C-alpha positions in Angstrom: 74.5 -66.8 65.1 72.9 -65.2 62.0 73.6 -66.5 58.5 75.4 -64.0 56.2 74.8 -63.7 52.5 77.7 -62.2 50.5 76.4 -60.6 47.3 79.0 -59.5 44.7 79.5 -59.0 41.0 82.2 -61.0 39.2 84.6 -58.7 37.4 84.0 -56.0 40.0 84.6 -57.3 43.5 85.3 -61.0 43.1 88.7 -60.8 44.9 87.3 -58.8 47.8 84.3 -61.1 48.1 86.6 -64.2 48.3 88.8 -62.6 51.0 85.7 -61.5 53.0 84.1 -64.9 52.7 87.2 -66.6 54.1 87.4 -64.3 57.1 83.7 -64.7 57.9 83.9 -68.4 57.5 86.8 -68.6 59.9 84.9 -66.5 62.4 81.3 -67.8 62.4 81.7 -71.1 60.5 81.5 -72.0 56.8 77.9 -73.1 57.1 76.8 -69.7 58.3 78.2 -67.8 55.2 76.8 -68.0 51.7 78.7 -67.1 48.6 77.6 -68.7 45.3 81.0 -70.2 44.2 81.7 -72.0 47.5 78.2 -72.7 48.8 76.5 -74.5 45.9 77.2 -78.1 45.4 78.0 -79.4 41.9 74.9 -80.3 39.9 72.5 -78.3 42.1 70.1 -75.7 40.5 71.7 -72.5 41.6 68.5 -70.6 41.1 66.8 -72.8 43.7 69.7 -72.6 46.1 69.8 -68.8 45.8 66.2 -68.5 46.7 66.6 -70.9 49.7 69.5 -69.0 51.1 68.0 -65.6 50.4 64.9 -66.8 52.4 66.9 -67.9 55.4 69.8 -65.5 55.7 69.7 -62.9 58.5 71.8 -60.2 56.9 73.4 -59.4 53.5 76.7 -57.8 52.7 76.4 -56.2 49.2 79.8 -55.6 47.8 80.0 -52.5 45.6 83.1 -51.7 43.5 83.8 -48.9 41.1 82.2 -50.8 38.2 79.2 -52.3 40.1 76.7 -49.8 38.8 77.7 -49.6 35.2 78.8 -53.1 34.1 77.0 -54.0 30.9 76.0 -57.2 29.3 76.8 -58.4 25.7 74.2 -56.2 24.2 75.6 -53.1 25.9 72.7 -52.8 28.4 73.5 -52.2 32.1 73.1 -55.5 33.9 71.2 -53.8 36.8 68.5 -52.8 34.3 67.8 -56.5 33.5 65.2 -58.1 35.9 67.0 -61.5 35.4 70.3 -60.1 36.7 71.2 -62.3 39.7 72.9 -59.4 41.7 69.7 -57.4 41.3 67.5 -60.3 42.2 69.6 -61.1 45.3 69.6 -57.5 46.7 65.9 -56.9 45.8 64.9 -60.1 47.6 66.8 -59.1 50.7 65.3 -55.6 50.7 61.8 -57.1 50.4 62.4 -59.2 53.5 63.6 -56.0 55.4 66.7 -57.7 56.7 69.8 -55.6 57.3 71.5 -55.0 53.9 74.9 -53.3 54.3 76.5 -51.9 51.1 80.2 -52.6 51.4 82.2 -50.1 49.4 85.6 -51.2 48.0 88.3 -49.8 45.8 87.0 -46.3 46.4 83.5 -46.9 45.1 80.8 -44.3 46.0 77.3 -45.1 47.1 74.8 -45.0 44.2 71.9 -42.6 44.6 68.3 -43.7 44.1 68.1 -42.2 40.6 70.8 -44.5 39.4 69.0 -47.7 40.6 66.0 -49.7 39.3 62.9 -49.3 41.4 63.3 -52.6 43.3 66.8 -51.5 44.4 66.2 -47.8 45.3 66.0 -48.6 49.0 69.6 -49.7 48.9 70.7 -46.1 48.5 69.3 -45.4 52.0 71.1 -48.3 53.8 74.1 -47.3 55.9 77.2 -48.3 54.1 80.7 -49.4 55.2 83.9 -48.8 53.3 86.7 -51.4 53.2 90.1 -50.0 52.1 92.9 -52.1 50.6 95.5 -50.5 52.8 93.8 -51.4 56.0 91.7 -54.3 55.0 92.2 -56.4 58.2 91.3 -53.6 60.6 88.4 -52.5 58.5 87.0 -56.0 58.3 87.4 -56.3 62.1 85.6 -53.1 62.7 82.7 -54.0 60.3 82.3 -57.4 62.0 82.2 -55.7 65.4 79.5 -53.3 64.1 77.5 -56.1 62.6 77.5 -57.9 66.0 79.0 -61.1 64.6 80.6 -63.4 67.1 82.8 -66.5 67.1 81.2 -70.0 66.9 79.8 -70.9 70.2 81.7 -74.1 71.0 84.0 -76.9 69.9 83.1 -80.1 71.7 85.2 -82.9 73.2 88.5 -81.2 73.1 90.9 -82.6 75.7 92.2 -80.1 78.2 95.0 -79.9 80.7 94.0 -78.4 84.1 96.5 -77.2 86.6 95.5 -77.2 90.3 97.4 -76.8 93.5 99.9 -74.1 94.4 102.8 -72.8 92.3 105.3 -74.8 94.3 103.6 -78.2 93.8 101.3 -78.1 90.8 99.0 -81.0 90.0 98.4 -81.6 86.3 95.4 -83.6 85.1 93.8 -84.2 81.7 90.1 -84.2 80.7 87.9 -84.3 77.6 85.5 -81.5 78.4 84.2 -79.0 75.9 86.2 -75.8 75.4 84.5 -72.5 74.3 85.9 -71.4 71.0 88.0 -68.2 71.4 88.3 -68.7 75.2 91.4 -67.4 76.9 94.5 -69.4 77.4 96.0 -69.3 81.0 97.9 -71.3 83.5 94.6 -72.7 84.8 93.2 -74.3 81.6 94.9 -74.9 78.3 93.1 -76.4 75.3 95.3 -78.9 73.4 95.2 -81.8 70.9 94.9 -85.3 72.4 98.3 -86.4 71.1 100.1 -83.6 72.9 98.6 -83.9 76.5 101.8 -85.2 78.0 104.1 -82.5 76.5 101.6 -79.8 77.4 101.4 -81.1 80.9 105.1 -80.8 81.3 105.1 -77.3 79.8 102.2 -76.1 82.1 104.0 -77.6 85.1 107.1 -75.7 84.3 105.3 -72.4 83.6 103.2 -72.7 86.8 106.0 -73.7 89.2 108.5 -71.0 88.2 111.4 -73.5 88.7 114.1 -73.3 91.3 116.2 -70.6 89.7 116.5 -67.4 91.7 116.1 -65.2 88.5 112.8 -66.8 87.4 109.6 -65.1 88.3 107.2 -67.5 90.0 104.2 -65.8 88.3 105.5 -66.7 84.8 102.7 -67.0 82.3 102.4 -68.3 78.8 104.4 -66.5 76.1 103.0 -63.1 75.1 102.2 -64.3 71.5 99.6 -66.7 72.8 95.9 -65.7 72.8 94.8 -64.2 76.1 91.6 -62.7 77.6 93.0 -59.3 76.9 93.6 -60.0 73.2 91.3 -58.1 70.8 91.3 -58.0 67.0 92.8 -55.0 65.4 90.3 -52.3 64.4 90.2 -49.1 62.5 90.9 -46.0 64.5 88.1 -45.0 66.8 86.8 -41.4 66.5 89.0 -40.2 69.3 92.2 -42.1 68.5 93.4 -40.3 65.4 95.8 -38.4 67.5 96.5 -35.2 65.7 93.0 -34.5 64.4 90.4 -33.1 66.8 87.6 -35.4 65.7 85.2 -34.3 68.5 85.6 -30.6 68.0 82.5 -28.4 68.4 84.1 -25.4 66.7 85.7 -25.2 63.3 88.4 -22.9 61.9 86.1 -21.4 59.3 82.8 -21.7 61.2 79.8 -24.0 61.3 76.8 -24.4 59.0 73.4 -25.7 60.2 71.4 -27.0 57.2 68.0 -28.5 56.7 67.4 -31.1 54.0 66.5 -29.2 50.8 68.4 -26.1 52.0 68.5 -22.9 50.0 70.6 -21.5 48.5 72.3 -24.6 47.2 75.3 -24.8 47.1 76.6 -23.3 50.3 80.2 -22.1 49.9 82.8 -21.3 52.6 86.3 -19.8 52.2 88.9 -21.9 53.9 92.7 -22.2 54.2 93.8 -25.7 53.1 97.0 -27.1 54.7 98.5 -27.4 58.1 100.9 -29.5 60.2 99.0 -32.8 60.4 99.9 -35.4 57.8 96.7 -37.4 57.2 98.5 -40.2 55.4 100.1 -41.2 58.7 96.7 -41.6 60.5 95.5 -44.8 58.7 92.1 -43.3 57.8 92.1 -44.8 54.3 94.1 -44.6 51.2 92.3 -41.6 49.9 92.8 -39.6 53.2 95.9 -37.7 52.3 97.4 -34.2 52.5 98.2 -31.8 55.3 95.6 -30.2 57.6 95.1 -28.3 60.8 93.9 -30.3 63.8 90.4 -28.7 64.0 88.0 -29.2 61.2 87.9 -26.4 58.6 84.1 -26.5 58.6 81.4 -28.3 60.6 78.1 -29.0 59.0 75.1 -29.8 61.3 72.4 -31.5 59.2 69.0 -31.5 60.8 67.4 -34.3 58.9 67.8 -37.2 56.4 68.3 -36.6 52.7 69.3 -38.3 49.5 72.9 -37.1 49.6 75.3 -34.5 51.0 78.1 -33.6 48.7 81.3 -31.7 49.5 83.8 -30.4 47.0 86.7 -28.0 47.1 88.3 -25.7 44.5 91.7 -24.1 44.7 94.7 -23.1 42.5 96.7 -25.5 44.7 96.4 -29.3 44.8 93.9 -30.1 47.6 92.1 -33.1 49.0 89.1 -33.7 51.3 88.4 -35.7 54.5 84.9 -35.9 55.9 83.9 -37.5 59.1 80.2 -38.4 59.1 77.8 -38.6 62.1 78.4 -42.4 62.2 82.1 -42.0 62.5 82.8 -43.1 59.0 85.5 -41.4 56.9 84.9 -40.2 53.4 88.0 -39.0 51.5 89.0 -38.0 48.0 92.0 -36.6 46.3 91.6 -35.7 42.7 88.1 -35.9 41.0 88.0 -32.6 39.0 91.7 -32.1 38.0 93.4 -31.4 41.4 90.1 -30.7 43.1 88.4 -33.3 45.4 84.7 -34.2 45.5 83.0 -36.4 48.2 79.4 -37.6 48.3 77.8 -39.1 51.5 74.7 -40.9 50.4 72.2 -41.2 51.9 72.8 -38.2 54.2 71.9 -38.8 57.8 71.2 -36.1 60.4 74.1 -35.2 62.6 77.5 -33.5 62.6 79.8 -33.7 59.6 83.4 -32.5 60.2 85.3 -31.5 57.1 89.0 -31.0 56.5 90.4 -29.4 53.3 94.0 -30.5 53.0 96.9 -29.5 50.8 100.0 -31.4 49.6 102.3 -29.2 51.6 102.2 -27.8 55.1 101.9 -24.3 53.6 98.3 -23.1 53.5 96.5 -22.3 50.3 93.3 -20.4 49.6 90.4 -22.7 48.8 86.6 -22.8 48.6 84.5 -25.5 50.1 81.2 -26.2 48.5 78.3 -28.0 50.1 75.4 -29.2 48.0 72.6 -31.8 47.7 73.0 -32.0 43.9 74.6 -35.0 42.3 78.0 -34.5 40.6 77.7 -34.1 36.9 79.7 -36.8 35.0 
């Protein structure tokens, strides 16, 4: 099991870092997760501990909130511009080691572009990011953990067990002190329990296994459905094919497709679309910014032939519109109001593949809109 370093900036993502640390510690063990507040003993030199942990961690989660890029120190200088800034030092050290560094975007934060970062952090802009939304925190965290390949701790030793043998009509119940794999399934055959409850559990297992003498009791009765089972899986965010009313695998778009090379000209590319439809994105649990009404098929499909710094989508209309973009890695990027009632979404860095774009409206009625596609950064 790899050790995970959680990098965050106080005043920006402190609450999200705490929640993420707790969930990771429960999953892979507290000793396998490092976050400065919880992982440095009193009286220790935190500079030394940071260097030790940065030298031994196997992956880093760099939490980025809306203020991460621009938080300033007492002199009014951006903290990221200061070589002594601990967040900068942490991420730069991980990038130098070439370990996986995943930018974790929270509170609607956008990925910074290389021009916004100091030289030793520019590579961060090219690392594949993951977005955690407040409204679906648990499912997003579960999906991120799955993609990172993190697993539960391997074993918990010396837990007593109750084992049921024999047939359902005459079960034989015995106890033992063998090890039980953490996260293993509960069944009528083996149940992990505390030592002080062996007798009670034995009676319960015997009753569940025997089915009793009553004519209306099924002899195959198992443990109650709210107990863990081998079929239990953690909740996850919707997979690309499970959003129901959106055709997220469509090869054809309502307003056509664009095949673009990095550095494409002319830039921007604009497409006339009709915003609106009969699918309410707010019911699909794609993220708090994924709102409005759309048609099932994408309005526009963009096939990008190579990697670039960014790919930016924006819409303009006399009506209130929003954007939903599904990237080639099945990540959703959504925005409601950036420029008045007009949305703006940046995917950075831009990876080659298919981008499916929906321009939505705040009513089922359609509205004329223009979708722009550019590699230029949004002017602030």
